[in-house]
Backbone bond lengths (Angstrom), bond angles and torsions (degrees), N, CA, C in turn:
res aa  C-N    CA-C-N  psi(-1)  N-CA   C-N-CA  omega(-1)  CA-C   N-CA-C  phi
1 M - - - 1.447 - - 1.518 109.47 -
2 P 1.333 119.89 113.73 1.453 121.51 -179.15 1.514 110.51 -66.73
3 V 1.331 117.29 138.59 1.452 122.11 179.68 1.505 109.57 -124.80
4 Q 1.354 116.99 120.28 1.450 121.95 175.23 1.518 106.18 -92.73
5 M 1.312 117.16 106.51 1.451 121.24 -162.39 1.527 114.07 -61.64
6 C 1.324 120.48 -31.29 1.468 120.62 -177.78 1.516 110.88 -127.55
7 G 1.307 117.15 31.43 1.455 120.39 179.92 1.501 111.68 -123.77
8 H 1.353 116.19 -138.87 1.450 121.14 -178.75 1.510 109.62 -103.19
9 F 1.339 116.45 150.26 1.453 122.63 -177.11 1.517 109.60 -119.62
10 A 1.335 114.53 151.28 1.459 119.75 179.12 1.520 111.18 -112.58
11 F 1.326 116.82 23.99 1.468 121.34 -177.05 1.528 107.76 -90.06
12 T 1.303 116.91 95.81 1.451 123.93 -167.44 1.517 114.86 -49.80
13 P 1.360 121.41 -47.57 1.458 120.34 -175.63 1.510 115.26 -62.49
14 V 1.356 117.02 -17.16 1.461 118.73 -178.13 1.525 111.79 -122.70
15 N 1.313 117.33 17.90 1.460 120.01 -178.05 1.529 112.47 -58.54
16 N 1.340 116.39 -43.34 1.456 118.94 -178.52 1.523 110.89 -62.41
17 F 1.336 114.79 -42.71 1.461 118.89 177.91 1.527 111.03 -60.83
18 V 1.313 116.25 -45.22 1.463 121.07 -177.06 1.517 111.36 -65.23
19 N 1.336 116.45 -41.07 1.466 119.77 -179.31 1.521 111.49 -60.02
20 I 1.346 115.08 -35.25 1.457 119.09 178.96 1.519 111.04 -75.34
21 M 1.353 115.24 -45.90 1.455 120.08 -171.52 1.519 113.54 -76.45
22 F 1.341 116.94 -28.73 1.466 119.62 -170.78 1.530 113.36 -116.12
23 K 1.309 117.98 8.17 1.456 119.96 -177.81 1.521 110.25 -71.63
24 G 1.335 116.17 134.80 1.451 121.19 176.69 1.506 113.33 80.59
25 S 1.325 116.47 -161.67 1.458 122.10 -178.07 1.527 109.81 -97.77
26 F 1.337 114.66 146.25 1.467 120.81 -178.44 1.524 108.61 -130.47
27 N 1.315 114.92 148.73 1.461 116.46 168.94 1.516 108.40 -75.14
28 S 1.322 117.86 163.62 1.457 121.98 -170.65 1.529 112.13 -62.36
29 L 1.334 118.59 -36.11 1.453 120.85 -178.78 1.521 111.31 -66.21
30 R 1.329 116.43 -44.98 1.468 119.86 -179.91 1.529 110.62 -67.11
31 C 1.332 115.89 -38.59 1.467 119.94 178.35 1.525 110.51 -61.14
32 L 1.331 117.24 -44.17 1.459 121.20 179.32 1.520 110.97 -61.53
33 S 1.341 116.24 -43.63 1.458 120.34 179.15 1.522 111.29 -61.59
34 N 1.318 116.95 -43.34 1.463 120.81 179.94 1.528 111.50 -66.47
35 C 1.331 116.54 -35.86 1.461 120.21 179.07 1.522 111.12 -64.06
36 V 1.338 116.69 -42.22 1.458 120.30 178.30 1.524 110.11 -62.26
37 I 1.336 116.93 -43.88 1.459 120.88 178.53 1.519 110.53 -61.15
38 F 1.339 116.26 -40.25 1.465 120.13 -178.84 1.527 111.23 -64.48
39 V 1.343 116.88 -42.91 1.460 120.48 179.10 1.523 110.45 -61.20
40 V 1.338 117.44 -43.63 1.461 121.38 178.55 1.524 110.33 -61.74
41 L 1.347 116.80 -41.47 1.458 120.75 179.44 1.523 111.39 -64.36
42 I 1.317 117.06 -40.79 1.465 120.88 177.68 1.524 109.97 -60.74
43 R 1.338 116.67 -45.04 1.455 120.68 -179.97 1.533 110.43 -61.33
44 F 1.340 116.54 -42.22 1.451 120.80 179.91 1.524 110.43 -63.57
45 Y 1.328 116.51 -40.47 1.466 120.27 179.42 1.533 111.03 -65.00
46 I 1.334 116.71 -39.75 1.464 120.34 179.19 1.529 110.43 -62.68
47 V 1.349 116.44 -41.69 1.461 119.87 178.92 1.520 110.84 -61.65
48 L 1.347 116.51 -42.53 1.461 120.28 -178.24 1.524 112.30 -67.08
49 T 1.319 117.52 -33.76 1.463 120.79 -174.51 1.522 112.96 -100.09
50 N 1.325 117.00 5.57 1.453 120.86 -176.67 1.532 111.18 -84.09
51 K 1.331 115.17 44.39 1.460 121.04 -180.00 1.521 108.82 -145.75
52 I 1.335 115.03 152.13 1.453 121.98 173.85 1.526 108.05 -105.13
53 K 1.317 117.06 128.30 1.461 121.12 -178.14 1.528 109.78 -58.11
54 G 1.326 115.33 130.66 1.451 121.16 -177.89 1.517 113.37 96.29
55 L 1.355 116.58 -14.12 1.468 120.93 -178.75 1.528 111.42 -121.61
56 E 1.340 116.29 19.03 1.460 120.15 -174.30 1.527 112.73 -60.69
57 R 1.324 117.89 -33.46 1.463 121.16 -177.92 1.528 111.20 -113.55
58 F 1.304 115.84 31.41 1.463 121.36 -179.13 1.529 109.69 -63.17
59 Y 1.310 116.32 131.66 1.467 121.99 -176.97 1.531 110.48 -63.70
60 G 1.348 115.84 133.22 1.466 120.55 178.22 1.508 113.99 72.03
61 A 1.338 117.02 30.59 1.472 120.57 -169.91 1.523 115.31 -82.86
62 K 1.325 119.38 2.28 1.468 122.30 -178.84 1.531 111.14 60.38
63 G 1.341 115.24 38.10 1.451 119.98 -178.38 1.516 114.57 -93.54
64 A 1.325 117.86 -10.14 1.463 120.68 -179.50 1.526 110.60 -65.02
65 S 1.322 115.81 148.22 1.452 121.21 -178.16 1.526 111.29 -57.42
66 G 1.311 116.09 126.80 1.465 121.87 176.86 1.515 115.00 88.59
67 T 1.348 118.27 -13.86 1.465 119.98 -174.94 1.515 111.95 -69.56
68 R 1.318 117.52 -56.75 1.467 119.43 -178.57 1.528 111.21 -65.92
69 Q 1.356 116.29 -28.20 1.463 119.03 177.64 1.525 110.87 -65.84
70 Q 1.341 116.90 -39.67 1.466 120.73 177.03 1.524 110.28 -59.25
71 I 1.323 116.16 -40.59 1.466 120.99 -178.40 1.520 110.76 -70.65
72 I 1.332 116.84 -49.28 1.468 120.90 -178.49 1.522 111.19 -60.42
73 N 1.331 116.87 -35.47 1.469 121.09 179.84 1.519 113.15 -69.18
74 N 1.335 117.06 -4.61 1.466 120.46 178.83 1.530 112.67 -124.64
75 I 1.328 116.44 17.06 1.463 121.06 176.31 1.524 108.79 -97.94
76 P 1.312 117.89 119.02 1.467 120.52 -175.23 1.523 112.62 -75.85
77 S 1.304 114.85 167.13 1.470 121.24 176.83 1.527 110.00 -59.49
78 H 1.340 116.29 139.23 1.462 120.58 -178.02 1.528 109.55 -157.77
79 K 1.330 115.90 165.14 1.463 121.64 178.37 1.528 112.34 -104.42
80 K 1.337 116.37 -23.81 1.463 121.85 178.94 1.518 108.70 -130.74
81 M 1.332 115.28 152.07 1.464 119.29 176.65 1.522 109.30 -137.99
82 L 1.327 115.09 133.81 1.459 121.43 178.46 1.522 108.51 -122.59
83 I 1.335 115.38 130.17 1.460 121.86 178.91 1.522 107.33 -121.60
84 P 1.334 118.80 100.19 1.467 120.87 -174.71 1.523 114.61 -76.59
85 F 1.363 117.40 -17.93 1.465 121.84 178.29 1.527 107.21 -130.03
86 L 1.313 116.90 88.46 1.461 121.36 -168.03 1.529 113.21 -74.07
87 G 1.328 117.60 -50.62 1.456 120.11 -176.70 1.520 111.20 54.12
88 A 1.333 117.01 -135.84 1.461 121.58 179.70 1.521 112.36 -76.43
89 G 1.330 117.74 -14.05 1.467 121.32 173.25 1.510 115.42 61.65
90 R 1.331 116.85 34.80 1.465 118.52 -175.36 1.522 112.95 -65.12
91 V 1.326 117.36 -28.67 1.471 119.83 179.46 1.528 110.56 -69.52
92 V 1.323 117.15 -51.93 1.458 119.43 -176.88 1.526 111.62 -67.24
93 L 1.331 117.76 -31.86 1.463 120.14 177.61 1.520 111.65 -66.95
94 A 1.326 116.78 -30.61 1.465 120.43 -178.52 1.513 113.11 -84.10
95 M 1.336 117.59 -13.37 1.459 120.40 -174.98 1.525 112.38 -82.04
96 D 1.313 114.53 142.37 1.465 121.91 170.73 1.522 106.37 -97.57
97 T 1.311 116.88 100.24 1.460 119.92 -174.08 1.519 111.17 -145.42
98 K 1.313 115.86 146.49 1.462 122.03 174.91 1.528 110.80 -106.49
99 A 1.320 116.29 11.00 1.463 120.67 -178.50 1.528 110.77 -67.19
100 E 1.323 114.98 153.90 1.466 120.66 171.10 1.524 107.17 -74.58
101 I 1.332 116.91 124.89 1.468 120.68 -172.98 1.524 110.81 -117.71
102 K 1.332 115.12 131.37 1.454 122.15 171.58 1.527 106.99 -124.31
103 A 1.339 115.80 134.88 1.459 120.31 -174.68 1.516 110.01 -137.80
104 N 1.330 114.86 146.29 1.457 121.16 -173.01 1.527 110.76 -136.03
105 D 1.320 115.24 147.64 1.456 120.39 167.36 1.517 108.42 -152.57
106 L 1.326 116.15 138.94 1.459 121.12 -178.95 1.528 111.88 -75.13
107 N 1.335 116.20 -21.05 1.459 121.68 -179.99 1.531 109.80 -77.01
108 K 1.317 117.67 115.35 1.462 121.72 -177.36 1.529 112.39 -63.49
109 R 1.335 116.65 -33.92 1.469 119.21 179.45 1.526 111.24 -65.26
110 V 1.329 116.20 -38.41 1.467 120.32 177.78 1.530 110.39 -60.38
111 I 1.314 116.63 -48.28 1.467 120.10 -178.90 1.526 110.97 -65.35
112 K 1.329 117.10 -36.89 1.462 120.84 177.80 1.529 110.91 -61.21
113 C 1.337 116.96 -42.95 1.465 121.22 177.84 1.520 111.24 -62.94
114 W 1.322 116.62 -41.67 1.464 119.80 179.41 1.520 111.45 -66.94
115 R 1.310 117.35 -38.91 1.464 119.43 179.30 1.527 111.53 -65.77
116 K 1.321 116.75 -35.59 1.462 120.28 176.07 1.521 111.06 -66.53
117 A 1.339 116.04 -32.33 1.465 120.41 -179.84 1.520 112.38 -72.27
118 R 1.317 117.07 -19.64 1.473 123.09 174.99 1.527 112.27 54.86
119 K 1.306 115.24 65.50 1.467 121.29 174.65 1.526 107.68 -94.39
120 P 1.322 118.39 95.70 1.472 120.64 -170.29 1.514 115.31 -65.20
121 R 1.331 117.76 -22.98 1.469 119.10 -176.72 1.520 112.31 -82.82
122 I 1.343 118.20 -2.52 1.457 121.57 -177.01 1.524 109.75 -117.32
123 K 1.341 116.53 120.69 1.456 121.09 175.05 1.519 108.55 -89.99
124 L 1.335 116.40 126.85 1.460 121.79 -171.58 1.521 112.75 -101.96
125 Y 1.351 114.61 146.11 1.459 122.42 176.35 1.528 108.65 -132.43
126 N 1.321 115.83 150.62 1.468 121.85 177.32 1.533 107.76 -127.19
127 L 1.357 114.77 77.23 1.454 121.15 -172.58 1.523 111.49 -136.27
128 D 1.314 116.50 157.03 1.453 120.57 164.61 1.531 107.47 -61.56
129 F 1.334 117.72 140.97 1.461 119.77 -173.41 1.525 112.54 -58.99
130 R 1.328 117.40 -30.97 1.475 119.62 179.18 1.522 110.71 -65.86
131 E 1.321 116.18 -42.30 1.464 120.98 177.62 1.523 110.56 -66.85
132 L 1.316 116.64 -36.26 1.467 120.81 178.19 1.524 111.10 -58.91
133 F 1.335 116.65 -49.57 1.462 119.68 -178.93 1.527 111.58 -67.78
134 F 1.323 117.01 -30.74 1.463 119.90 175.54 1.527 110.61 -65.57
135 Q 1.326 116.74 -44.47 1.463 120.53 -178.18 1.529 112.42 -70.01
136 L 1.328 117.06 -33.42 1.465 120.52 -175.26 1.528 112.84 -100.20
137 G 1.315 116.64 15.94 1.457 120.09 -177.46 1.515 114.13 -55.09
138 D 1.325 117.58 -40.50 1.470 120.75 -179.35 1.519 112.40 -78.70
139 W 1.314 117.52 -20.29 1.468 121.75 -178.69 1.527 111.78 -81.29
140 I 1.314 117.31 -34.54 1.467 122.10 -177.44 1.523 110.14 -73.81
141 D 1.322 116.24 129.08 1.468 120.63 179.56 1.522 109.58 -145.09
142 A 1.318 116.61 -169.17 1.464 121.16 -175.76 1.522 112.91 -68.86
143 D 1.323 118.38 -15.29 1.463 122.40 178.04 1.526 112.04 -94.15
144 T 1.331 116.89 11.28 1.459 121.71 -177.52 1.524 110.83 -99.99
145 M 1.321 115.82 135.74 1.461 122.75 172.42 1.522 107.83 -105.42
146 I 1.338 117.11 126.07 1.462 121.76 177.57 1.524 107.93 -112.78
147 Y 1.325 116.07 114.99 1.465 120.17 174.83 1.520 107.95 -107.05
148 A 1.327 116.43 110.79 1.460 122.37 -178.28 1.523 109.65 -107.07
149 D 1.318 115.53 120.82 1.459 122.23 177.09 1.525 108.10 -124.78
150 P 1.345 116.74 70.56 1.462 120.79 -175.35 1.529 111.18 -74.01
151 P 1.328 117.74 165.64 1.466 119.30 170.10 1.531 109.08 -55.15
152 Y 1.314 117.28 126.52 1.451 119.57 -176.88 1.530 110.17 -67.21
153 P 1.337 117.38 149.98 1.472 119.59 178.46 1.526 110.98 -51.81
154 L 1.321 116.50 133.70 1.462 121.14 -174.60 1.524 113.02 -54.39
155 L 1.314 117.37 -41.64 1.452 120.46 -174.98 1.527 113.52 -72.26
156 T 1.337 117.69 -9.57 1.466 120.42 177.87 1.526 111.90 -91.01
157 R 1.314 117.79 -9.50 1.459 121.61 -176.82 1.529 111.13 -90.81
158 K 1.331 115.92 146.24 1.463 120.30 174.15 1.523 110.02 -64.96
159 D 1.319 115.15 -38.86 1.452 121.44 176.46 1.522 107.39 -102.57
160 T 1.334 117.74 111.18 1.463 120.80 -174.19 1.535 112.96 -92.50
161 K 1.336 116.56 15.03 1.463 119.27 175.41 1.523 109.47 -68.92
162 R 1.310 115.49 152.10 1.463 120.31 177.12 1.533 108.41 -77.66
163 R 1.335 115.82 106.56 1.457 121.79 -173.56 1.534 113.04 -95.77
164 Y 1.312 116.66 -18.27 1.462 120.55 -176.56 1.523 110.23 -108.45
165 K 1.316 115.79 147.89 1.460 120.03 174.82 1.520 110.20 -61.60
166 N 1.336 116.05 -35.62 1.460 121.73 -179.22 1.530 109.50 -121.37
167 E 1.319 116.35 81.13 1.456 120.87 176.56 1.536 109.17 -71.22
168 M 1.334 115.94 164.58 1.463 120.91 177.81 1.519 110.14 -115.88
169 N 1.330 116.62 133.06 1.461 120.50 176.29 1.533 109.50 -90.50
170 Q 1.313 116.47 -178.14 1.459 121.59 -176.84 1.527 111.93 -57.52
171 Q 1.338 116.67 -42.87 1.461 119.48 -178.58 1.515 111.63 -66.88
172 D 1.329 117.36 -34.95 1.463 120.75 176.59 1.524 110.84 -60.61
173 H 1.320 115.93 -44.31 1.471 119.39 179.07 1.526 110.80 -65.71
174 I 1.311 117.24 -39.53 1.464 120.40 176.93 1.522 110.50 -61.17
175 D 1.321 116.73 -43.34 1.471 120.32 179.76 1.524 111.26 -62.59
176 L 1.332 116.42 -41.35 1.468 119.80 178.15 1.520 110.96 -61.55
177 L 1.308 116.93 -46.32 1.463 120.66 -177.59 1.529 111.79 -69.31
178 E 1.328 116.83 -30.57 1.465 120.40 174.24 1.530 110.48 -65.46
179 I 1.321 116.51 -41.01 1.471 120.12 177.31 1.519 110.15 -62.54
180 A 1.338 115.64 -41.44 1.467 120.01 -177.27 1.518 112.90 -68.41
181 T 1.335 116.99 -27.03 1.466 119.55 -172.71 1.522 114.46 -112.45
182 N 1.342 117.46 -26.63 1.466 119.25 -170.32 1.527 114.09 -131.78
183 S 1.312 117.58 25.21 1.463 120.24 177.01 1.523 109.13 -125.29
184 S 1.312 116.19 178.06 1.467 119.93 178.42 1.521 111.24 -63.42
185 A 1.340 117.38 -23.57 1.462 121.07 179.27 1.522 112.60 -70.94
186 A 1.327 117.40 -13.12 1.467 121.03 -179.43 1.525 111.83 -65.97
187 I 1.337 117.43 -12.91 1.465 120.91 178.51 1.520 111.36 -69.73
188 A 1.328 116.95 -22.03 1.460 121.85 -178.72 1.523 111.06 -75.49
189 S 1.328 116.11 168.10 1.462 121.66 169.68 1.525 107.39 -83.84
190 W 1.322 116.34 126.51 1.460 122.24 -176.17 1.521 111.40 -115.50
191 M 1.334 115.79 139.31 1.456 122.74 164.96 1.530 106.70 -132.10
192 I 1.341 116.69 129.30 1.463 121.46 -179.20 1.517 108.86 -126.48
193 S 1.329 116.37 123.00 1.463 121.70 178.54 1.522 110.62 -89.45
194 T 1.344 116.39 145.47 1.461 121.53 177.93 1.518 108.92 -171.29
195 Y 1.328 116.19 176.31 1.456 121.59 162.33 1.527 107.21 -89.85
196 N 1.323 116.50 151.86 1.464 119.63 178.51 1.529 110.37 -56.71
197 N 1.318 116.07 131.78 1.466 120.25 178.30 1.522 109.21 -157.04
198 D 1.326 116.62 157.82 1.462 122.14 -174.04 1.522 112.38 -65.23
199 L 1.333 117.64 -38.78 1.467 120.15 -177.65 1.523 111.12 -59.52
200 Y 1.319 116.84 -49.28 1.468 120.48 -178.75 1.522 110.65 -66.45
201 S 1.329 116.50 -40.56 1.465 119.88 179.21 1.523 111.55 -61.55
202 Q 1.327 116.66 -38.74 1.465 120.72 -178.56 1.525 111.83 -74.55
203 M 1.339 117.11 -44.64 1.456 119.84 -174.73 1.528 113.09 -80.99
204 L 1.332 116.27 -17.26 1.461 119.30 -179.86 1.526 111.16 -112.34
205 Q 1.318 116.05 34.21 1.467 120.22 176.02 1.526 109.55 -60.09
206 G 1.322 115.56 135.09 1.456 120.42 -178.39 1.520 113.06 93.16
207 W 1.329 117.25 -13.57 1.461 120.65 175.86 1.532 109.03 -80.26
208 H 1.319 114.79 161.85 1.462 120.83 177.62 1.532 108.49 -92.87
209 T 1.325 116.42 150.15 1.460 119.97 -178.56 1.521 110.94 -137.34
210 H 1.314 114.18 149.04 1.475 121.14 178.50 1.524 107.71 -137.11
211 T 1.332 117.00 128.77 1.458 122.26 179.25 1.524 109.31 -114.91
212 Y 1.310 116.75 138.28 1.454 121.47 -178.17 1.531 109.35 -141.43
213 V 1.327 115.65 160.78 1.459 121.63 -179.14 1.520 108.96 -94.76
214 T 1.321 116.86 134.26 1.454 122.13 176.93 1.520 108.62 -142.96
215 T 1.320 116.72 -177.56 1.462 121.13 176.81 1.518 109.21 -117.36
216 T 1.322 116.07 141.11 1.456 122.39 177.96 1.519 108.69 -130.87
217 R 1.335 115.62 112.04 1.470 120.78 -179.22 1.527 111.05 51.76
218 G 1.337 116.15 41.07 1.458 121.02 175.21 1.508 115.41 88.78
219 S 1.318 119.54 -6.82 1.468 121.55 179.39 1.528 110.33 -111.98
220 I 1.322 115.75 156.49 1.458 121.56 -179.49 1.530 109.92 -76.94
221 A 1.316 115.87 138.22 1.460 120.83 178.09 1.518 109.40 -139.70
222 H 1.339 115.55 152.40 1.466 121.99 175.07 1.529 107.45 -109.49
223 E 1.328 115.77 108.28 1.462 120.68 179.06 1.526 109.74 -103.22
224 S 1.302 115.14 157.89 1.462 120.45 -179.35 1.521 110.17 -134.72
225 F 1.311 115.05 159.77 1.459 119.11 164.88 1.523 108.78 -136.57
226 Y 1.314 114.35 145.75 1.460 123.09 177.46 1.521 108.37 -105.08
227 S 1.319 116.70 146.07 1.463 120.67 175.54 1.524 109.86 -139.72
228 N 1.332 115.67 149.76 1.465 119.90 177.02 1.523 111.37 -94.70
229 Y 1.318 116.60 17.05 1.467 123.26 175.91 1.531 108.05 -131.73
230 P 1.333 117.94 157.76 1.471 120.55 -177.80 1.525 112.15 -61.99
231 L 1.326 115.50 146.01 1.466 122.60 176.86 1.522 109.70 -114.94
232 P 1.323 118.30 136.30 1.464 125.69 -8.85 1.522 110.73 -74.92
233 P 1.336 117.70 157.50 1.465 119.98 179.09 1.529 111.26 -65.92
234 K 1.314 115.51 155.22 1.469 119.82 179.11 1.525 110.47 -67.68
235 Y 1.328 117.47 -40.97 1.459 122.37 179.48 1.528 109.37 -125.38
236 L 1.320 116.95 132.12 1.457 121.69 -179.89 1.527 111.01 -96.99
237 Q 1.327 115.92 157.32 1.461 121.04 172.74 1.527 110.37 -77.62
238 D 1.328 116.77 -34.11 1.457 121.84 -176.09 1.524 108.70 -140.50
239 Y 1.342 115.84 118.13 1.459 121.06 -178.18 1.531 112.54 -95.91
240 S 1.325 117.76 10.06 1.460 121.46 -172.66 1.512 114.28 -68.30
241 Y 1.330 117.30 -22.64 1.463 119.97 -171.82 1.524 112.80 -115.35
242 I 1.331 116.73 24.82 1.456 120.15 179.91 1.527 110.02 -59.60
243 G 1.340 116.03 130.37 1.460 121.49 -179.95 1.516 110.71 127.11
244 D 1.334 117.02 143.64 1.456 122.05 -176.04 1.526 113.32 -82.28
245 T 1.339 117.10 -19.79 1.455 120.37 -179.33 1.519 109.78 -129.64
246 N 1.347 115.99 163.48 1.457 120.49 179.43 1.522 110.96 -62.78
247 T 1.335 117.31 -36.75 1.468 120.96 179.37 1.521 110.89 -62.95
248 I 1.336 116.71 -44.99 1.470 120.36 179.28 1.526 110.23 -64.44
249 R 1.337 116.61 -40.50 1.471 119.61 179.72 1.526 110.96 -62.94
250 Q 1.324 117.58 -39.82 1.460 120.74 177.83 1.526 111.10 -65.04
251 Q 1.336 116.65 -40.56 1.461 120.45 177.82 1.522 110.67 -63.18
252 N 1.336 116.81 -41.15 1.462 120.90 178.39 1.507 111.30 -64.06
253 N 1.342 117.56 -40.41 1.461 121.04 178.16 1.525 111.25 -62.69
254 R 1.344 116.55 -39.94 1.467 119.45 177.95 1.514 110.91 -66.24
255 S 1.352 116.48 -37.49 1.464 120.19 178.58 1.531 111.41 -65.17
256 V 1.344 116.25 -41.08 1.465 119.94 178.10 1.504 110.19 -64.23
257 S 1.349 117.77 -40.13 1.459 122.11 -179.54 1.514 110.91 -64.36
258 A 1.346 115.47 -34.80 1.459 119.58 -179.59 1.511 111.61 -71.07
């Protein structure tokens, strides 16, 4: 989103604020102060709108503070993006990207909620992930980023209840990892989120991994993601969340504004 730092803005939810804060001529000090306030307001608005109605409490939604930022900070530059397990989509909603996006979920209710939300930049599918990769085989290429956040293996969770309408068994996970490593889709850049487990470690040998601390339903958890490209990437798709903590990210935003 282009921002003219001391002019007029077309960001509808904050137009009234901008008209007051940026009307007329300003000296450089006041302009800088207003710009910092505007950046903070934009960030606050993104946090408030980074949800799909009906999926606010979706299990495994990457909604904990710092979680989606850790992921976005390790997604490389790309022209296309494929999300085979969309769910609440908190990562893609938080990203500033002009990439062509295709997203899928086998849960019909999830897709219904997304269609009601009317996100025009995202093309939606309601398919088994195997069928999805079969249909999009010619579309996936070296400029494609695939972020897979499947239901984590049941035995890796503290709570082993079936939380998803469409859980995945051992063979489902094997099929996903086979697609990621031994199919035409392996040409893409892949990131797969999970809890540490032997199956992923064995089938994704040679991949890079990053583990971070997050919260899940009020308890501490160690989540990981695997990638078939070096971490961190040389070039990111979105630099908005650079920094390991919220405090560092805020400092970076102020530095960019300055």
